C-alpha positions as CSV (number, residue, x, y, z in Angstrom):
1,M,-32.5,-11.7,26.0
2,P,-33.0,-9.5,22.9
3,L,-30.1,-7.9,21.1
4,P,-29.7,-4.1,21.5
5,E,-30.6,-2.0,18.5
6,P,-27.6,-0.9,16.4
7,P,-26.9,2.9,16.4
8,E,-28.3,5.0,13.5
9,R,-25.8,6.0,10.9
10,D,-24.8,9.5,10.2
11,P,-26.5,10.8,7.1
12,L,-23.3,12.6,6.0
13,I,-21.4,9.3,6.1
14,R,-24.1,7.7,3.9
15,K,-23.8,10.5,1.4
16,V,-20.0,10.3,1.3
17,V,-20.1,6.6,0.8
18,A,-22.7,7.0,-2.0
19,W,-20.6,9.5,-3.9
20,I,-17.5,7.3,-3.5
21,L,-19.4,4.4,-4.9
22,V,-20.6,6.5,-7.8
23,L,-17.1,7.7,-8.4
24,V,-15.5,4.2,-8.3
25,V,-18.2,2.7,-10.6
26,G,-17.9,5.6,-13.0
27,I,-14.1,5.2,-13.2
28,W,-14.5,1.5,-13.7
29,V,-17.0,2.0,-16.5
30,C,-14.7,4.6,-18.2
31,V,-11.7,2.2,-18.1
32,F,-13.8,-0.6,-19.4
33,L,-15.1,1.5,-22.3
34,A,-11.7,2.8,-23.1
35,Y,-10.4,-0.8,-23.1
36,T,-13.1,-2.0,-25.4
37,A,-12.6,1.0,-27.7
38,G,-8.9,0.3,-27.9
39,V,-7.9,3.7,-26.6
40,L,-5.7,2.5,-23.7
41,P,-2.1,1.6,-24.6
42,W,-2.1,-2.1,-23.6
43,D,0.5,-3.2,-26.1
44,Y,3.5,-1.5,-24.5
45,G,6.1,-3.2,-22.4
46,P,7.7,-6.6,-22.4
47,S,4.5,-8.5,-21.8
48,N,1.5,-8.1,-24.1
49,L,-1.0,-6.9,-21.5
50,R,-3.9,-6.7,-24.0
51,A,-3.4,-10.4,-24.9
52,T,-3.4,-11.3,-21.2
53,V,-6.5,-9.3,-20.5
54,N,-8.3,-10.9,-23.4
55,Q,-7.2,-14.4,-22.4
56,H,-8.4,-13.9,-18.7
57,F,-11.1,-11.3,-19.3
58,A,-13.6,-12.9,-16.9
59,A,-11.1,-12.9,-14.0
60,I,-9.5,-9.5,-14.7
61,V,-12.6,-7.5,-15.6
62,G,-15.5,-9.8,-14.7
63,L,-14.8,-10.4,-11.0
64,P,-14.2,-6.8,-10.0
65,S,-17.3,-5.8,-12.0
66,A,-19.2,-8.4,-10.1
67,A,-17.9,-7.1,-6.8
68,L,-18.9,-3.5,-7.7
69,A,-22.3,-4.7,-9.0
70,A,-23.0,-6.6,-5.7
71,L,-21.9,-3.6,-3.7
72,S,-24.1,-1.2,-5.7
73,L,-27.0,-3.6,-5.3
74,V,-26.6,-3.9,-1.5
75,F,-26.1,-0.1,-1.1
76,I,-29.1,0.8,-3.2
77,L,-31.4,-1.7,-1.4
78,E,-30.2,-0.5,2.0
79,S,-30.6,3.1,1.1
80,R,-34.1,2.6,-0.3
81,S,-35.6,0.2,2.2
82,G,-33.6,0.9,5.4
83,K,-31.7,-1.6,7.5
84,I,-31.2,-5.1,6.0
85,E,-32.3,-7.7,8.5
86,F,-33.4,-11.3,7.7
87,E,-33.6,-14.7,9.3
88,V,-32.1,-17.8,7.6
89,F,-32.3,-21.3,9.2
90,G,-33.1,-19.8,12.6
91,L,-30.1,-17.5,12.4
92,K,-31.1,-13.8,12.8
93,L,-28.9,-11.5,10.7
94,R,-28.9,-7.9,11.9
95,G,-26.6,-4.9,11.9
96,A,-23.6,-5.3,9.7
97,S,-24.1,-9.0,9.1
98,G,-27.2,-8.5,6.9
99,P,-25.5,-6.4,4.2
100,I,-22.4,-8.6,4.3
101,V,-24.3,-11.8,3.8
102,L,-26.4,-10.1,1.0
103,W,-23.2,-8.9,-0.7
104,V,-21.7,-12.4,-0.6
105,V,-24.9,-14.0,-2.0
106,A,-25.1,-11.4,-4.8
107,F,-21.4,-11.7,-5.6
108,L,-21.6,-15.5,-5.8
109,A,-24.7,-15.3,-7.9
110,I,-23.0,-12.9,-10.4
111,T,-19.8,-14.9,-10.5
112,V,-21.7,-18.2,-11.1
113,A,-23.6,-16.4,-13.9
114,I,-20.3,-15.2,-15.4
115,K,-18.8,-18.8,-15.2
116,V,-21.9,-20.3,-16.8
117,L,-22.1,-17.8,-19.6
118,W,-18.4,-17.4,-20.3
């Protein structure tokens, strides 16, 4: 028995999600650039936050960046080519499972690359 087709998404929702993604990535890039330029006041308070961020940079900055990059990749691919559907080991991934699996694979690939290169 074939699975029913998932309902089409509202174009307004896609536009809102796209702008939210652009906004979040833009804010993240601005914070990262401000951090690297030394503009943000990281040295205030009882703990030296800048030293902690420098010591654990891959975990504090790298992993959220990997998550945003994977999300951006999945969203761009889905918006350009339509629904993401594929079959792996006889398992058909359709609907929401396709983008979720693709995000997990992209995120793991980026985090492995960060671990190997760090």
